[in-house]
TORPADREN-402493 format. One record per residue: x, y negated, z of N, C-alpha, C in turn; residue in three letters. Coordinates in steps of 0.2 Angstrom, whole numbers, plus 2048, in hexadecimal, padded with zeros to 3 digits. Example, Ala and Ser with C-alpha at 12.3 -4.5 7.8 and 13.67 -1.06 7.14 Angstrom:
84281C82783E816827842810827ALA
84080B823844805824840800827SER
END
This chain:
7C389A7E47C48937E57C28907DDUNK
7BF88A7DD7BC8877D97C18817D5UNK
7C28827CE7C787D7CB7C28787C8UNK
7C48727CB7C086D7CA7C58667C7UNK
7C28637C27C685C7C07C68577C5UNK
7CB8537C57CB84D7CA7C584A7CAUNK
7C38487C57BB8457C57B68487C7UNK
7B684F7C87B18537CB7B38537D3UNK
7B88537D47BA8547DB7B884D7DEUNK
7BA8477DB7B98417DE7B08407E0UNK
7AC8427DB7A58417DB7A28477E0UNK
7A484C7E07A38507E57A384F7ECUNK
7AA84C7EE7AC8497F47A68437F7UNK
7A683F7F17A18387F379983C7F5UNK
7988407F07918447F07918467F7UNK
79584B7F979584E7FF79384A806UNK
79784480679884080B79083A80BUNK
78F83980578983580478283A807UNK
78384080677E84480977E844810UNK
78384381378484381B78483D81DUNK
78083881977E83181C78582C81DUNK
78982C81878E82981778E824811UNK
78F81D81278E81880D794818809UNK
79381980279A8197FD79C8127FDUNK
7A28107FE7A48097FD7AA80A7F8UNK
7AB8037F47AF8037F07B78037F2UNK
7BB8067EE7C28047F07C57FD7F0UNK
7C97FC7F67CB7F57F67D17F57F1UNK
7D47EF7F07D87ED7EC7DF7F17EEUNK
7E47F17EA7EA7F47ED7EE7EF7F1UNK
7ED7E87EF7EF7E47F47EB7E27F9UNK
7EC7E37FF7EA7E38067E67DA806UNK
7E07DA8087DE7D48087E17D2810UNK
7E37CC80F7E77C88167ED7CC817UNK
7F07D08137F67D48147F67D681BUNK
7F27DA81D7F27DD8257F87DF827UNK
7FB7E48238027E78278067EA821UNK
8057EA81C8087EE8168087EA810UNK
80D7EB80B80B7E78048077EA801UNK
8057EF8028007F47FE7FC7F7803UNK
7F47F97FF7F17FC8047F3804803UNK
7F58078097F980E8097F481380DUNK
7ED81080E7E98168107E2813811UNK
7DD8168107D68158107D4810816UNK
7D881081B7D580E8217D8807821UNK
7DD80581E7DF7FE81E7DA7F881EUNK
7D67FA8187D17F48177CC7F481CUNK
7CC7F98207C77FA8257C97F982DUNK
7CE7F682E7D17F58357CC7F1839UNK
7C97EB8377C57E783A7BF7EB83EUNK
7BC7F083A7B77F483A7B97FA840UNK
7BF7FC83E7C18028447C27FF84AUNK
7C37F884B7C57F48517BD7F1854UNK
7B87F38507B27F28547AD7ED84EUNK
7B07EA84A7AC7E58477A67EA842UNK
7A17E784179B7EC83F79C7EB837UNK
79C7F083379C7F282C7957EF82AUNK
7957EC82478F7EB82178B7F181EUNK
78F7F681D78C7FD81B78B802820UNK
78C80082678A80482B79080782EUNK
78F80E832794811836797817833UNK
79481982E79781F82A79881D823UNK
79E81E8217A281C8197A681F817UNK
7A68208107AA82480C7AD821806UNK
7B28218027B58207FC7BA8237FAUNK
7BC8207F37C38237F07C781C7F0UNK
7CC81C7F57D08157F57D68177F2UNK
7D88117ED7DF8107E97E480F7EEUNK
7EA8137EE7EF8117F37F58127F0UNK
7FB80F7F380180F7F08068107F7UNK
80A8157F68108147FB8168167F7UNK
81C8137F98218127F58278147FBUNK
82681680182B81780583081E803UNK
82B82380182D8297FD82F8297F6UNK
8328237F28328227EC8378277EAUNK
83D8287EE84282D7EB8408347EBUNK
8398357EE83783C7ED83483D7E8UNK
8318397E582D8387DF83183D7D9UNK
82E8427D68318467D283084E7D4UNK
82F84E7DB82D8557DE8268577DCUNK
82385D7DF81E85F7DD81885B7E0UNK
8188577E58128537E881384C7EAUNK
8188497E88198427EB81683E7E4UNK
8138387E58128337E181282D7E4UNK
8138277E08128217E480B81E7E5UNK
80881F7DE80081D7DF7FB8237E0UNK
7F78237E57F28287E57EB8267E7UNK
7E782B7E57E08287E97DE82E7EFUNK
7DC8297F37DA82D7FA7D382D7FBUNK
7D18337FB7C98357FD7C8834805UNK
7C482F8077C482D80E7BD82E810UNK
7BC82F8167B582E81A7B782C821UNK
7B38288257B382582A7AD82582EUNK
7AF8248357A88248397AB81F83EUNK
7A781983E7A98138427A3814848UNK
7A681784D7A381885379C81C853UNK
79D82284E79782684C79982D84FUNK
79A83284A79C83884B7A383984DUNK
7A583E8507AD83F8527B084584FUNK
7B48488537B884F8517B385584FUNK
7AD8558517AA85B8507A785B848UNK
7A38568487A18558417A685483BUNK
7AB85083D7B184F8387B4855836UNK
7B685A83B7B985F8397B5865836UNK
7AE8658387AA8698347A886782DUNK
7A886182B7A785F8257AC860820UNK
7B385F8247B986081F7B886781EUNK
7B886B8227B98728217B387581BUNK
7AD87281D7A88738187A9871811UNK
7AC86C8107AD86980A7B386D806UNK
7B786F8097BC8738077BA879805UNK
7B787E80A7B68848097AE887806UNK
7AB8828077A48848047A48857FDUNK
7A088A7FA7A088C7F379C8877EEUNK
7998837F279687C7EE79A8777EDUNK
7A08777F17A58717F17AB8737EDUNK
7B08757F17B88767EF7B887E7EFUNK
7B58817F47B68887F37BC88C7F5UNK
7C18887F97C788A7FB7C6891801UNK
7CA8967FF7C989B8057CC89980BUNK
7C989B8107CC8998177D389B818UNK
7D68A18157DD8A38177E289F813UNK
7E089980F7E389480B7E588F80FUNK
7E188E8157E28888187E688981FUNK
7EA8848217ED8848277ED87D82AUNK
7EC87C8307EA8768347EF875839UNK
7F186F83B7F486C8417F0867845UNK
7F286784B7EE8628517F3860855UNK
7F285C8597F685785D7F985C862UNK
7FE85C86480086186A80185D870UNK
8008568717FF85287880685087AUNK
80684B87D80C848880809843886UNK
80E83E88880C83A88E80683588CUNK
80583488680182F8837FA831883UNK
7F98388817F383A87F7F3841881UNK
7EE8458837ED84C8847EE85087DUNK
7F085887D7F085D8787E985D876UNK
7E785D86F7E185D86C7DE86486BUNK
7DC8678727D986E8717D386D86EUNK
7CF86686F7C886786C7C9868864UNK
7CC8658617CD8668597CF86C857UNK
7D487085B7D687785A7D087C85CUNK
7CC8798607C687E8637C087E85CUNK
7C08788597BB8788537BE87B84DUNK
7C587B84C7C787E8457C6886847UNK
7C788884D7C68908507C089284EUNK
7BA88E8517B488F8507B1890849UNK
7B588D8447B488C83D7B789383AUNK
7B989783D7BD89C83B7C589C838UNK
7C78978397CE8978397D389A83CUNK
7D689F83A7DA8A38407DF89E844UNK
7E08A184A7E489E84E7EC89D84BUNK
7ED8A18487F48A28457F589D83FUNK
7EF89983D7F08958397EF88D83CUNK
7EF88D8427EE8878467F4885849UNK
7F787F8497FD87D84C7FD87784FUNK
80087785580187285A80786E858UNK
80786785680D86385580D85C858UNK
81285985981385385D81184D859UNK
81284785D81284085A81383F853UNK
81884185181B84084A818843845UNK
81484884681084C84280984B842UNK
80784B8487FF84A8497FD84484DUNK
7FF83F84B7FB83984F7FD834849UNK
7F88308497F782A8447F8823848UNK
7FC8208477FD81A84A7FB814847UNK
7FA80E8497F78088467FB806841UNK
7F880283C7FB8008368017FA838UNK
7FF7F783D8047F18408067F3846UNK
8097F084B80C7F08518077F2857UNK
8007F08557FA7F185A7F47F4856UNK
7EF7F78597E97F98557E8800857UNK
7E28028537DF8098547E580E853UNK
7E48148567E881A8557E5820859UNK
7E88258567E782B85A7E9832857UNK
7E783885B7EA83D8587E683F851UNK
7E984484D7E68468477E784E846UNK
7E38508427E38578407E3857839UNK
7EA85B8367EC85B82F7E986282CUNK
7E78618257E58678237EA86881DUNK
7ED86F81C7F28718177EE876812UNK
7F187680D7F087C8087F4880806UNK
7F48868077FA88B8077FA88D800UNK
80088C7FC80188E7F58048947F5UNK
8068987FA80A89E7F98058A37FDUNK
80A8A98008068AE80180B8B0808UNK
8088B580C80C8B881180A8B4818UNK
80D8B681E80D8B482480F8AC825UNK
80C8A982A80C8A382B8138A182FUNK
81789C82F81D89A83381A89983AUNK
81D89B83F81A89984581B892847UNK
81F88E84482088784581B882842UNK
81888583E81388183A814881832UNK
80E87E82F81087F82781587A824UNK
81B87D82282187982081F876818UNK
81D87081881D86D81182386B80EUNK
82886C81182E86A80D832870808UNK
82F87780B83087D80882C87D801UNK
8278798018228797FB81D87F7FAUNK
81C883800816887800811883802UNK
81087F80780B87B80A80A874808UNK
80587280780386B8047FE868808UNK
7FF86280C7FA85F80F7F485C80BUNK
7EF85E80C7E985B8087E485680CUNK
7E48578127E08538157E185181DUNK
7E184B81E7E284A8267DB846829UNK
7DA84982E7D48458337D7843839UNK
7D683C8397D983783E7D4836843UNK
7D583784A7D083584F7D3830853UNK
7D182A8517D28248557CF82385CUNK
7D28258617D08248677D381F86CUNK
7D981D8697DD81886D7DF811869UNK
7E080D86D7E480686B7EA80586DUNK
7EF8058687F680486B7F77FC86CUNK
7F97FA8737F97F48758017F1874UNK
8017EA8758087E787380D7EA877UNK
80D7ED87E8127F08818137F787FUNK
8107FA87A81180187880D80687BUNK
8098038808048088847FE80987FUNK
7F980D8827F381087F7EE80F883UNK
7E880C8807E380C8847DD80F881UNK
7D78138837D38168807CE81087CUNK
7CC8128757C880D8727C180D874UNK
7BD8088757B68088767B380B871UNK
7B480A86B7B280E8657B5813861UNK
7B48198627B881F85F7B581F858UNK
7BB8208547BA82084C7BE827849UNK
7BC8288437BF82E8407C182A83AUNK
7C782D8377CA82A8307CC83082EUNK
7CA8318277CD8378247CF83581DUNK
7D583981B7D78378157DA83E811UNK
7D783F80B7D98458077DC842800UNK
7E48437FF7E68417F87E28457F2UNK
7DF8427EE7DC8457E87E18497E3UNK
7E88457E27EC84A7DE7EF8507E1UNK
7EF8507E87F18577EB7EC85C7EAUNK
7E58597ED7DF85F7EC7DE8617E5UNK
7DF85C7E07DE85F7D97E38657D8UNK
7EA8627D97EF8677D87ED86E7DBUNK
7EB86F7E17E88747E47E38787E0UNK
7DD8747DE7D88777DC7D88797D4UNK
7DD8757D17DF8777CA7E587C7C9UNK
7E787F7CF7EC8847CE7F28827CCUNK
7F587B7CC7FB8797CA8008797CFUNK
8068797CC80D87A7D080E8727D3UNK
80C86E7CF80E8677D08088617CFUNK
80885B7D18048587D08038547C9UNK
8098557C68088537BF8068567BAUNK
80485D7BB8008627B87F98617B8UNK
7F785D7BD7F085D7BE7ED8587B8UNK
7E78577B87E38537B37E484B7B4UNK
7E684A7B97E88427BB7EE8417B8UNK
7F38457B77F98427B57FB8477AEUNK
7F984D7AC7FB8517A77FC84D7A0UNK
7F784979E7F78477987FD842797UNK
7FE83E79C80483879B80983C79CUNK
80A8427A08108457A281384879CUNK
80E84B79981084E79281284A78CUNK
80F84478D81083F78781983C789UNK
81A83B78E82183A79182684078EUNK
82484678F82884C78D82984B785UNK
82384A78282384A77A829844779UNK
82983E77C82D83977A83483B77BUNK
83583E78183B83F78284084377DUNK
84784177D84B84577885084A77CUNK
84F84978385384E78784E85078CUNK
85085678F84B85A79584F85779BUNK
84A85379F84B8517A78458517AAUNK
8438567AE83C8577B183C8517B7UNK
8408507BB83F84B7BF83E8447BBUNK
8418427B684183C7B383A83B7B0UNK
8378427AD8318417AB82C8407AFUNK
82C8427B58278417BB82883A7BEUNK
82E8377BE82F8307C182C82A7BDUNK
82D82C7B582B8277B08238277B0UNK
82082D7B081982E7B081682A7B7UNK
81882D7BC81582A7C48178227C3UNK
81C8217C181E8197C38198147BEUNK
8198177B88148137B480E8137B6UNK
80B8187B98038187BA8048147C0UNK
8078147C580780F7CB8078077C8UNK
80C8077C480D7FF7C08067FD7BEUNK
8038017BB7FD8007B67F77FE7BDUNK
7F88027C37F28007C87F37FA7CBUNK
7FA7F87CC7FC7F27D07FA7EC7CCUNK
7FC7ED7C57FB7E77C07F37E67C0UNK
7EF7EC7C07E87EB7BF7E67E87C5UNK
7E87E87CB7E67E57D07EA7DD7D2UNK
7ED7DB7CD7EF7D47CE7F67D27CFUNK
7FA7D97D08007D77D28057D67CCUNK
80A7D27CD80E7D17C68167D17C9UNK
81A7D37C58217D47C78247CD7C9UNK
8297CE7CF82B7C97D28317CB7D6UNK
8347C87D983A7C87DE8377C97E5UNK
8317C97E78307C97ED8297CD7EEUNK
8287D07F48227D37F781F7D87F2UNK
8197D97EF8167DD7EB8187DE7E5UNK
81A7D77E381E7D67DB8257DA7DBUNK
8287DA7E082E7DE7E082E7E57DFUNK
8297E87E48287EF7E28267F27DDUNK
8217ED7D981F7EE7D28257EE7CDUNK
8287E87CE82F7E87CA8337EE7CBUNK
8347F07D18397F67D18367FD7CEUNK
8307FD7CE82D8037CB82D8037C4UNK
82B7FD7C182D7FD7B98347FE7B7UNK
8387FB7BB83F7FC7B98418037BAUNK
8408067C084180D7C18408117BCUNK
8388107B88378137B383A8137ADUNK
83D80C7AC84180B7A684780F7A6UNK
84A80F7AD8518137AE85081B7ACUNK
84A81D7AF8498247AE8478257A7UNK
8448217A384282279D849823799UNK
84D81F79A85481E796858825798UNK
85782979E85A82F79F858834799UNK
85183279884E83879384F83578CUNK
85383078B85582E78484F82D780UNK
84A82A78384482977E84682277AUNK
84682377484881E76E845817771UNK
84A81177084980C77184380876EUNK
84180A76783C80876483680B766UNK
83580F76C82F81276E82D80E775UNK
82880B77482480877B82280D77FUNK
82680F78382581578781F81378DUNK
81F80D78F81A80B79481480B791UNK
81380778B80D80778880A80D786UNK
80D81278380B81978280981D788UNK
80D81D78D80A82079480481C796UNK
8058167977FF81379B7F8814796UNK
7F98137917F281578B7EF81A78EUNK
7F482078F7F08267907ED825798UNK
7F082379C7EC8227A37E781D7A2UNK
7E681979D7E081579E7DA81A79BUNK
7DC81E7987D78247967D582879CUNK
7D982A7A07D882E7A67D582B7ABUNK
7D48247AC7D18217B17CB81C7AEUNK
7C981E7A87C481A7A47BD81B7A9UNK
7BA8177AB7B48177AE7B48177B5UNK
7BA8197B87BC81A7BE7BE8137C2UNK
7C28107BF7C58097C27C58057BCUNK
7C08017BA7BF7FD7B67C37F67B5UNK
7C67F57BB7CB7EF7BA7D07F17B7UNK
7D27F87B57D87FA7B07D67F77A9UNK
7D17F97A77CE7F879F7CE7F079FUNK
7CC7EC7A57CA7E57A57D17E27A4UNK
7D77E47A67DD7E17A67E17E57A1UNK
7DF7E879D7E47ED7997E87E9796UNK
7E77E47917EB7DF78D7F17DC793UNK
7EF7DA7987F37D779C7F97DB7A0UNK
7F57E17A27FA7E77A48007E979FUNK
7FE7EA7998037EB7938087E6793UNK
8057E079280A7DA79280F7D9797UNK
80C7DA79D8107D87A38157DF7A3UNK
8147E57A181A7EB7A081E7E979AUNK
81C7E67958217E47918257E0792UNK
8237DA7948267D579882C7D779DUNK
82B7DB7A182F7DE7A68357E17A3UNK
8327E57A08387EA79C83C7E5799UNK
83A7E079583F7DD7918447D8797UNK
8427D679C8457D47A184A7D87A4UNK
8487DE7A684D7E27A88537E47A4UNK
8527E479D8567E579785C7E0797UNK
8597D979985E7D379A8617D57A0UNK
85F7D77A58617D87AC8667DD7ACUNK
8667E27A886C7E77A78717E47A4UNK
8707E279F8757DE79B87A7D979FUNK
8767D47A387A7D07A887E7D57AEUNK
87A7DA7B087D7DE7B58847E17B2UNK
8847E37AD8887E87A888F7E37A8UNK
88D7DC7A58927D77A48977D67ABUNK
8927D47B18947D37B78997D97BAUNK
8967DE7B989A7E57BB8A17E57B8UNK
8A17E47B18A87E47AD8AE7DF7B0UNK
8AA7D87B18AE7D27B48B17D47BAUNK
8AD7D77BF8AE7DA7C58B47DE7C4UNK
8B47E37C18B87E97C08BE7E77BDUNK
8BF7E17B88C47DE7B68C97DB7BBUNK
8C57D67C08C77D47C68CB7D97CAUNK
8C87DE7CB8CB7E37D08D17E67CDUNK
8D17E87C68D87EB7C38DD7E57C5UNK
8DC7E07C38E17DB7C38E37DA7CAUNK
8DF7DB7D08E17DA7D68E67E17D8UNK
8E37E77D68E67EC7D68ED7EC7D3UNK
8ED7E97CC8F57E87CA8FA7E47CEUNK
8F67DE7D18F97DA7D48FD7DC7DAUNK
8F87DF7DF8FA7E27E58FE7E97E4UNK
8FE7EB7DE9027F17DC9007F87E0UNK
8F97F87E28F77FE7E68F07FE7E3UNK
8ED8047E68E68057E48E18007E9UNK
8DB8007E68D67FA7EA8D67FC7F1UNK
8D28017F28D08037F88D280B7FAUNK
8D180D7FF8D38158008D08197FBUNK
8D381D7F88D08227F38D68257EFUNK
8D38297E98D882C7E58DE8277E4UNK
8E48297E38E98267E28E88247DAUNK
8E58297D68E58287D08DE8247CDUNK
8DA8237D28D38207D08D181B7D6UNK
8D38147D58CF80E7D98C880F7D8UNK
8C680D7DE8BF80E7E08BB8077E0UNK
8B58067DF8B18017DF8AE7FF7E6UNK
8AF7F97E98AD7F97F08A47FA7F0UNK
8A37FC7F589B7FC7F68977F77F6UNK
8997F17F88967EB7F88967E87F1UNK
89A7E97EC8997E87E68947EC7E2UNK
8947F37E488F7F77E08887F57E4UNK
8887F47EA8817F27EC87F7EC7E9UNK
8837E77E98817E17E687F7E17DEUNK
8827E57DA87F7E77D48787EA7D3UNK
8777EF7D88707F27DA86B7ED7DCUNK
86E7E97E18697E47E58677DF7DFUNK
86C7DA7DE86C7D47DA8697D57D3UNK
86C7DA7CF86C7DB7C98677E17C7UNK
8647E47CC8617E97CA8647F07C6UNK
86B7F07C78707F47C386F7FB7C7UNK
86D8007C486B8067C587380A7C9UNK
87380E7CD8798107D087D8157CBUNK
8798197C787B81E7C287F81A7BDUNK
87C8147BB8808107B588680D7B8UNK
88680C7BE88C8097C289280F7C2UNK
8908147C289581A7C389881A7BBUNK
89381B7B789481B7B08998177ADUNK
8998107B089C80B7AC8A280B7B0UNK
8A280C7B58A980C7BA8AD8117B8UNK
8AA8177B68AF81D7B48B281B7AEUNK
8AE8187A98B28157A28B78117A4UNK
8B880E7AA8BD8097AA8C280A7B0UNK
8C18117B28C78147B68C58147BDUNK
8BE8137BF8BD8127C68B88177C8UNK
8B98187CE8B581C7D38B08187D7UNK
8AB8197DA8A58167DF8A78197E5UNK
8A78127EA8A78167F189F8157F4UNK
89C81D7F389681E7F489481C7FBUNK
89881F7FF89681E807896816808UNK
89A81180789980B808893808805UNK
89180B7FE88B8087FB88580A800UNK
88581080287F81280687E80E80CUNK
88580D80F884808815880802814UNK
8827FF80E87F7F980C8787FA80BUNK
8767FF80786E80180686A80180DUNK
86E80581186B80681886A7FF81CUNK
86F7FC81C86E7F48208697F181DUNK
8697F08148647EC81285C7EF814UNK
85B7F68148547F98158527F881CUNK
8587F88218567F68288537EF828UNK
8577EA8258557E382484E7E2822UNK
84D7E681B8467E58188427E781CUNK
8427EC82183E7EF82583B7EA82BUNK
8407E882D83F7E383383C7DD830UNK
83D7DA82A83A7D58278347D6826UNK
8327DC82282B7DF8228277DF827UNK
82A7E182D8277E28338247DB836UNK
8297D78368287CF8388237CC833UNK
8237CE82D81F7CA8288187CD828UNK
8187D38298107D682880E7D982EUNK
8117D883380D7DC8398087D883CUNK
8077D383A8027CE83C7FC7CF838UNK
7F87CB8357F37CC8327ED7CE836UNK
7E77D08327E17D28377E37D983AUNK
7E87DE8397E87E483C7EA7E2844UNK
7EE7DC8447EF7DB84B7EA7D584FUNK
7E67D88517DF7D38527E17D0859UNK
7E37C98597E67C58607E17BF85EUNK
7E07BC8647DD7B58637E17B085FUNK
7E77B085D7EC7AC8587EA7AF852UNK
7E87B58507E77B78497E07B5847UNK
7DC7B684C7D57B48497D47AD849UNK
7D87A884E7D97A184C7DB7A0845UNK
7E07A38437E37A283C7DF7A5837UNK
7DC7AA8377D77AD8327D07A9831UNK
7CE7A58367C87A18367CB79C833UNK
7D17988347D47948307D5793829UNK
7D779A8277D779C8207D079A81DUNK
7CB79C81E7C479B81C7C479281CUNK
7C57908217C47888207C978581AUNK
7CF78881B7D47858167D178780FUNK
7CF78C80E7CD78F8067C8789804UNK
7C27888087BE7838077BF77C806UNK
7C477A80A7C77738097CB772804UNK
7CF7778017D37767FD7CF7767F6UNK
7C977A7F67C57797F07C17727F0UNK
7C076F7F57BD7697F67C17647F4UNK
7C97647F67CD75F7F47D07617EEUNK
7D27657EC7D57677E57D17697DFUNK
7CB76C7E17C676E7DC7C57767DCUNK
7BF7777D97BD77E7D87C07837D6UNK
7C67817D27CB7877D07CE78A7D4UNK
7CF7877DB7D378B7E17CF7927E2UNK
7D47967E37D279D7E67D67A07E9UNK
7D47A37EF7D97A67F37DD7AB7EFUNK
7E37AD7F07E87B27EC7EB7B57F2UNK
7E97B57F87ED7B97FD7EF7B5803UNK
7F07B88087F07B580F7F47BA813UNK
7F97B78177FB7BC81D7FB7B7824UNK
7F97BA8297F67B782E7FA7BB834UNK
8007B78388017B983E8007B5843UNK
8027B784A8017B284F8047AC84FUNK
8097AD84B80E7A684B80D7A0846UNK
8097A384080779F83A8027A2836UNK
80079D8317FB7A082C7FE79E825UNK
7FE7A48218007A181A7FB7A3815UNK
7FA79E8107F57A080C7F679E805UNK
7F57A28007F67A17F97F07A07F5UNK
7F179B7F07EA7997ED7ED7967E5UNK
7E87987E27E97957DA7E978D7D9UNK
7ED78B7D77EE7847D67F57817D2UNK
7F377E7CD7FA77D7C87FF7787CAUNK
7FC7747CF80276F7D180376F7D9UNK
80976B7DA80B76A7E18067657E4UNK
8047677EA7FF7627EE80375C7EFUNK
7FF7567EF8027507F080274F7F8UNK
80674C7FB80674A8037FF748804UNK
7FD7448007F57428027F0747802UNK
7F174C7FE7EC7527FD7EE755803UNK
7F37578057F475C80B7F2757812UNK
7F37518127F074E8177E974E818UNK
7E674E8127DE74D8127DB755814UNK
7DF75A8127DD7618137DE76181BUNK
7E376081D7E47608267DD75B82AUNK
7DD7568277D875282A7D075582AUNK
7D07588247C975C8247C7761828UNK
7CD7658297CD76B82C7CD76A834UNK
7D17658367D176383D7CA76083EUNK
7C775C83B7C075A83C7BB76083EUNK
7BC7648397B776A83A7B876E840UNK
7BF76E8427C17728497BD76E84EUNK
7BE76784E7BA7648537B4763854UNK
7B176484F7A976684E7A876B853UNK
7AB7718557AA7778597A377B855UNK
7A577B84E7A078084A7A078684BUNK
79A78B84D79A79184E79C796848UNK
79F79B8497A179F84379C7A5844UNK
7987A683F7937AC8407947B083AUNK
7917B683A7917BB83378B7BF833UNK
7897C082D7827C482B7847C8826UNK
7807CD8267817D381F77C7D1819UNK
77F7D081477B7CE80D77C7D3808UNK
7777D28037797D57FD77E7D17FAUNK
7817D47F47867D07F07827CA7ECUNK
77C7CC7EC7777C67E87767C07EDUNK
7747C27F37727BE7F87787BA7FAUNK
77F7BC7FA7857B87FC7867B47F6UNK
7867B67EF7877B17EA7817AB7EBUNK
77C7AD7EC7767A77EC7777A37F2UNK
77B7A67F777C7A17FC78379C7FCUNK
78679F7F778D79B7F479379D7F8UNK
7927A37FA7987A67FE79D7A77F9UNK
7A47A57FD7AA7A57F87AC7AD7F8UNK
7AF7AF7F37B17B67F37B27B97EBUNK
7B77BD7EB7B87C07E47B27C67E4UNK
7AD7C57E07A87C97DF7A97CF7DAUNK
7AD7D27DC7AF7D97D77AF7DF7DBUNK
7B07E57D87AF7EB7DA7B07EC7E2UNK
7B57E87E47B87EA7EA7B37E97F0UNK
7AD7E67EF7A87E57F37A37EA7F3UNK
7A07ED7F879A7F17F77947ED7F6UNK
78E7F07F77877EE7F47857E97FBUNK
7887EB8017867E680678D7E3809UNK
78E7DC80B7947D980D7937D5813UNK
7997D48157987CF81C79A7C9819UNK
7967C481C7977BD81A7977B8821UNK
79D7B582179F7B082679C7AA824UNK
7997A78297987A082979D79C82EUNK
79F79582D7A179183179D78C832UNK
79878C83779278783578F786830UNK
78F77E82E78C77C82979277C822UNK
79877D82579D77B8207A078081CUNK
7A178781D7A478B8187A0792819UNK
7A079681379D79E8137A17A180EUNK
7A47A78117A87AB80E7A77B180FUNK
7A77B580B7A77BE80B7AE7C080FUNK
7AD7C28147B47C48197B27CB81CUNK
7B77CF81F7B57D48237B77D282BUNK
7BA7CB82C7BB7CA8337C27CD835UNK
7C37CC83B7BF7C78407C17C1841UNK
7BD7BC8457BE7B68457BD7B384CUNK
7BF7AD84D7BE7A98547B57A8853UNK
7B27A68597AB7A585A7A979E858UNK
7AE79A8597AD7938577B378F855UNK
7B278A8517B978784E7BD784853UNK
7BB7828597BE77F85E7C4782860UNK
7C378A8617C878E8627CE78D860UNK
7CE78A8587D478A8557D9786858UNK
7D578185A7D977C85E7DC776859UNK
7E07778547E377384F7E5776849UNK
7E67728447E877783E7EE77183AUNK
7F37738387F976F8357FC773830UNK
7FD77182A802774825808772826UNK
80D776826814776828817775820UNK
81577981A81877981481377B80FUNK
81477880981077980381577B7FDUNK
81577F7FB81A7827F58177867EFUNK
81C7877EB81978C7E681A7937E8UNK
8157977E581679F7E88197A37E2UNK
8157A27DD8177A47D68137A07D0UNK
8147A27CA81179D7C580879B7C6UNK
8087967C78007947C97FD7957CFUNK
8027977D480079A7DA8037947DFUNK
8017927E480378E7E98037917F0UNK
8077907F58077937FB80878E801UNK
80278F80580378980B80578E812UNK
80978B81680B78E81C808789822UNK
80578B82680278782A80178A832UNK
8007868377FF78883E7F9786840UNK
7F778A8457EF7888497F2789850UNK
7EE7878557EF78785B7F278285FUNK
7F67858637FC78086680177E863UNK
80478285E80978085A80777B855UNK
80077A8537FF77584E7FD770851UNK
7FB76F8587FB76985D80176785EUNK
80676B85E80D76886081076485BUNK
80F76785481176484E80D75D84DUNK
80775D84E80375684D806752852UNK
80775585880974F85D81074C85CUNK
81575085881B74D85781A749851UNK
81574984E81474484881273D84AUNK
80F73D85080B737852812733856UNK
END
């Protein structure tokens, strides 16, 4: 097996697929364009959903890249050997071109060939879809693996929970997958499949075969265009090739990980890993324009920074040490030349980290005062009642779970600090009630996120196409009415409404809102055609296309034109002509964050109803 640096692995991967006819495309931002289904880009396929659904990609049918990704659903597992919140996903795609045969053979060749990763066959295990009422058992993939020399004892059939890739939203492309595992141990395999929980096996690559489209009613229909979407985690494959026991020993983490250990005054392996991981992720989020806040992406960023501060406190790193600066400066060196946006925003990244840490210190002070005040009230109540607060030890009254949760949720006060402070004042903590509050909150958050982000472009419906085209008109008209300083800062499109964020320092006047609505509805009535063409970046600029001309675009881009009215770089999909939008009306204009305004609007029948009610 060949020991390779992360930089070498990235390059070998891209070279391998370029030699096999794949166009190398740039990583998209961590913040999904049009917020299709999630707060962050969690896989390489998310920016490509329109093309997986049939839109033509400007770079062709074979694509490969290294995509920046963030996943925080497993945040509590960060600190083990393989979990991190930011990671790089090596991916290759076939958009209606090759399918299972080529995909599996190329994955096997890249992993095992002496010219590439040179992993022994006996160190690999694979899983394939076992089949159910929606789709048959994937004997084809299993047969291909066998033909390549993978022993039958290393091939396992598993159900949907393990070997099926669902759409990013409620509907969309999906299908069976085959997962590839690296065996870190020795001896015979368990008959039930590779057990990653025990630590012996690490999943390193997943090849998804998008054969179906999931419909609104939960049923599946075959896709007209069959696609391949694969993803291999760079951190995990680096761990395997570099012979490390955990990802924090790889060259992606090691220098920063050792820096945290050097600064720590006490030993706590989990805390060292959490601080290292969270500061790296925060750096990348800040580099892609996210700022700490109490909503959406900003809330996740804030949580990561504050969690890093909490775990740094466990390590008793001296207060005079700026741990975030020390660690992030190391990561700037690790990614130098790989992600230029980090260096471009170096000062902003460091300043935002500093400001957020100062805010958190004040938050902790406020939370501590609130906790002490509430405990004093509870003590007085207990004395008045002549009994303990709630069921618990007769000697030790217990803090209610809702109070503990309020400290956690409102004040960001860590649970372990609540335990410490409560104990000092003679109280225990009702952990069970606290957990019930947490689970209820998480359930509501999941429901809210599903409602908020299930639309977007991943849910390709006539309504979302109408809304998407309307955002192009809105972007152009806002620049015409307010000035060229206006730039789109995000959008979220559901079948029910359009949300559009843009840079502008002041609240829009009623006259400006009315003028924007009037112009857009005039364009809708003109029944202008919506067309697209593939252009080079230089040609798109020369044509006056709106777009953020940064590294997120490849050499070739899709440029959508709305008649002679607007031109914008975009992936689609859109209506065919503006009359399909029906009507446009702004329901609300408000502040989103400093220097950013937010418009909520309706299109189609809802917009017509609102306009009719005004007359």
